[in-house]
C-alpha positions in Angstrom: -11.1 17.8 0.9 -10.2 16.5 -2.5 -11.9 14.8 -5.0 -10.1 13.1 -8.1 -12.2 12.4 -11.1 -11.0 10.0 -13.0 -12.5 10.5 -16.6 -12.6 7.6 -19.0 -14.4 9.9 -21.7 -13.6 13.0 -24.3 -13.5 16.2 -22.8 -16.3 17.7 -24.5 -19.0 15.1 -24.3 -22.0 13.8 -22.3 -20.0 12.4 -19.4 -17.8 15.5 -18.8 -20.5 17.9 -18.7 -22.4 15.5 -16.1 -19.1 15.4 -14.1 -19.0 19.3 -14.3 -22.3 19.8 -13.2 -21.8 17.2 -10.3 -18.6 19.5 -9.3 -20.9 22.5 -9.1 -23.4 21.1 -7.0 -21.0 19.4 -4.6 -19.3 22.7 -4.1 -22.5 24.1 -3.0 -22.4 22.0 0.2 -18.7 22.9 0.9 -15.1 24.0 -0.7 -14.1 20.9 -2.1 -10.6 20.6 -4.1 -11.8 18.9 -7.4 -9.5 17.6 -9.9 -9.9 16.1 -13.4 -7.6 13.6 -14.6 -8.5 12.6 -18.2 -6.9 9.1 -19.1 -6.5 10.6 -22.4 -3.8 12.9 -21.1 -1.6 9.8 -20.1 0.1 7.6 -22.4 -0.4 3.9 -21.1 -0.6 1.0 -23.7 -2.7 -1.7 -23.6 -2.3 -4.6 -21.0 -0.6 -7.4 -22.6 -1.8 -10.0 -19.8 2.1 -10.6 -18.7 0.7 -10.7 -15.3 4.2 -9.2 -14.0 2.1 -7.0 -11.8 0.3 -9.7 -9.9 3.3 -12.1 -9.7 6.3 -10.2 -9.3 4.9 -7.0 -8.8 3.4 -3.8 -10.0 6.9 -1.9 -10.8 7.7 -4.5 -13.2 5.2 -3.6 -15.4 6.2 -1.7 -18.5 3.3 1.1 -18.2 4.4 1.3 -14.4 5.6 4.9 -14.6 2.5 6.4 -16.0 0.1 4.1 -14.0 2.1 5.1 -10.5 1.3 8.6 -11.3 -2.3 8.3 -11.7 -2.1 5.8 -8.4 -0.2 8.6 -6.7 -2.7 11.0 -7.1 -5.5 8.7 -5.9 -3.7 8.3 -2.9 -3.5 11.6 -2.1 -7.1 12.3 -2.7 -10.0 11.7 0.2 -12.3 10.2 -2.6 -12.5 9.3 -6.5 -15.2 9.3 -9.1 -14.8 6.9 -11.8 -16.5 8.3 -15.0 -17.0 6.6 -18.5 -20.0 6.3 -21.1 -21.3 3.1 -21.8 -19.8 1.7 -25.0 -21.2 -1.6 -26.5 -22.5 -2.0 -23.1 -19.7 -1.7 -21.0 -16.9 1.2 -20.2 -15.0 2.8 -23.2 -11.7 1.1 -23.9 -9.6 3.7 -22.2 -11.1 2.8 -19.1 -10.9 -0.6 -19.4 -7.3 -0.2 -20.2 -6.6 1.8 -17.2 -8.5 -0.8 -14.7 -6.7 -3.7 -16.5 -3.5 -2.1 -15.3 -4.5 -1.5 -11.2 -6.2 -4.7 -11.5 -3.7 -6.0 -9.4 -5.2 -4.2 -6.5 -7.9 -6.4 -6.1 -5.0 -9.0 -5.0 -3.3 -6.4 -2.7 -5.7 -3.6 -1.8 -4.4 -0.3 -0.6 -7.2 2.3 -1.0 -8.7 1.8 2.8 -10.4 4.6 4.1 -10.8 6.1 0.7 -14.4 6.9 -1.2 -15.7 6.2 -4.5 -18.3 7.0 -6.7 -19.2 6.0 -10.2 -21.0 7.9 -12.5 -21.9 7.3 -16.5 -23.8 8.5 -19.4 -25.5 5.5 -20.4 -29.2 4.2 -21.0 -30.7 1.8 -18.3 -30.1 -1.1 -20.7 -26.4 -0.5 -20.4 -26.1 0.4 -16.7 -25.2 -3.2 -15.3 -22.5 -4.0 -17.8 -21.3 -0.3 -17.7 -20.9 -0.6 -13.6 -19.3 -4.2 -13.2 -15.9 -3.3 -14.2 -15.7 -0.2 -12.1 -17.6 -1.3 -9.5 -15.5 -4.5 -9.3 -12.4 -2.5 -8.9 -13.2 0.0 -6.4 -14.8 -2.6 -4.1 -11.9 -5.2 -4.2 -9.1 -2.3 -4.0 -9.9 -1.1 -0.3 -12.4 1.8 -1.6 -15.4 2.5 0.5 -17.7 2.4 -2.2 -20.5 4.9 -1.6 -22.6 4.7 -4.7 -23.3 5.2 -8.3 -25.8 6.7 -10.7 -26.1 7.0 -14.5 -27.8 9.8 -16.7 -29.1 9.2 -19.9 -28.3 12.1 -22.4 -30.1 11.5 -25.5 -28.8 12.9 -28.7 -32.1 14.7 -29.2 -33.8 17.7 -27.9 -35.0 16.9 -24.7 -37.8 18.7 -22.7 -37.1 21.0 -19.7 -39.1 18.6 -17.6 -36.5 15.6 -18.7 -33.7 17.8 -18.0 -34.6 19.0 -14.6 -35.2 15.1 -13.7 -31.4 14.8 -14.8 -30.4 17.9 -12.8 -32.3 16.4 -9.8 -30.6 12.9 -10.1 -27.1 14.3 -10.1 -27.8 16.5 -7.5 -28.8 13.4 -5.0 -25.5 12.0 -6.4 -23.4 15.0 -5.6 -25.0 15.5 -2.0 -24.7 11.4 -1.4 -20.9 11.7 -2.2 -20.2 15.0 -0.2 -21.9 13.7 2.8 -20.0 10.1 2.6 -16.5 12.0 2.6 -17.7 13.9 5.4 -18.6 11.0 7.2 -16.1 9.3 9.8 -16.3 5.6 9.8 -14.5 2.5 11.0 -13.8 0.1 8.3 -16.4 -2.6 8.3 -16.0 -4.9 5.5 -18.6 -7.4 3.7 -18.5 -10.9 4.3 -17.7 -11.3 0.6 -14.7 -9.1 1.1 -13.6 -11.1 4.1 -13.6 -14.4 1.8 -11.4 -12.4 -0.7 -8.9 -11.6 1.9 -9.0 -15.3 3.3 -9.1 -16.7 -0.3 -5.7 -14.9 -1.5 -4.0 -15.7 2.1 -4.7 -19.0 1.4 -3.6 -19.5 -2.0 -0.3 -17.3 -1.5 0.8 -19.8 1.4 0.2 -22.8 -0.8 2.1 -21.4 -4.0 4.5 -18.5 -2.2 7.0 -19.0 -5.2 4.3 -18.4 -7.7 2.3 -15.6 -6.0 5.4 -13.7 -5.2 4.2 -10.5 -4.6 1.2 -11.3 -3.2 2.6 -13.6 -0.4 5.2 -10.5 0.5 2.1 -8.1 0.8 0.2 -10.8 3.3 3.4 -11.3 5.1 3.9 -7.5 5.6 0.2 -7.3 7.1 1.1 -10.1 9.3 -1.8 -12.1 7.8 -0.5 -15.4 9.0 -1.0 -14.6 12.4 -4.1 -16.5 13.9 -5.3 -12.9 15.4 -5.3 -11.2 11.9 -8.9 -10.8 10.7 -8.3 -8.9 7.5 -5.9 -6.7 5.4 -5.9 -3.7 8.3 -7.6 -3.2 11.3 -11.6 -3.2 11.0 -15.1 -4.1 12.5 -15.3 -7.6 12.4 -17.5 -9.9 14.2 -16.4 -12.7 16.1 -19.3 -14.7 14.0 -18.2 -13.5 10.9 -14.4 -14.2 11.3 -15.0 -17.7 12.7 -17.3 -18.8 10.0 -14.5 -17.2 7.1 -11.7 -19.1 8.7 -13.8 -22.7 8.8 -14.6 -21.6 5.0 -11.1 -21.2 4.2 -10.3 -24.4 5.7 -13.0 -26.3 3.4 -11.1 -23.9 0.6 -7.6 -25.3 1.3 -8.9 -28.8 0.5 -10.7 -28.1 -2.5 -7.5 -26.2 -4.1 -5.3 -29.3 -2.7 -7.4 -31.5 -5.1 -6.8 -29.0 -8.0 -3.2 -28.6 -7.9 -0.2 -30.8 -8.5 1.6 -30.5 -4.8 5.3 -32.1 -6.3 5.2 -29.6 -9.2 4.1 -26.5 -7.3 6.8 -27.3 -4.5 9.6 -26.6 -7.3 7.9 -24.0 -9.3 9.2 -20.4 -9.1 7.4 -17.9 -11.0 4.3 -18.0 -13.0 3.3 -21.5 -14.4 1.7 -21.9 -17.6 -0.3 -25.3 -17.8 -0.1 -27.0 -21.4 -3.5 -28.8 -23.1 
């Protein structure tokens, strides 16, 4: 079993200490190949918002080589941990930059069957803002999102009682993740995930020359066959599937009111509206 810890933090701070303790605890349950990937070891420039990854393919990003090196490690792992301290009620800049570069996976998910856990060194007041970017990505990219936890490590001497509480919290999280990794489960997407599939499938069919990479992705998965319910085979009830299809039909009508059909029929590549 292999776990990849993607570290959006320094190598000697609280977040690293928390993940190291997490690793020690998880190894008490069984032998785990645990790898640390510090984003600071990879030279990845800021995302410029060119949208090449979304419109024509992730290989058209100027940072593709280093981003792919990280994604290859994710693909060879059974599960990942995203770790970031709280910076200004969000993740660190280096973690946000990584998420920006892999955001295309929200359009074209590929991490089905892999499991993810999120950990932060932050306060309860920061928790929500820190978790939103990481949780949004893992949920949309195809991972089975197992859970999340934060540990508030104050920059002051803390009592043994308080430190024991934090150790127990990490113990619980490590056991939760280890158990999930060993559990064989059939894919069972939430209804919201079904709607993302139907939404992007519809948009790509309406604008295939704009959303070129997405359209090819959906064609490869036979997504336009009436019997295809999701990106990959999954446990989806008849009722959920029917409701999603009906909502997709309504979605088409809404989108048709928003777009210029004549222009979109001749648009090739990204289109930028002018105010």
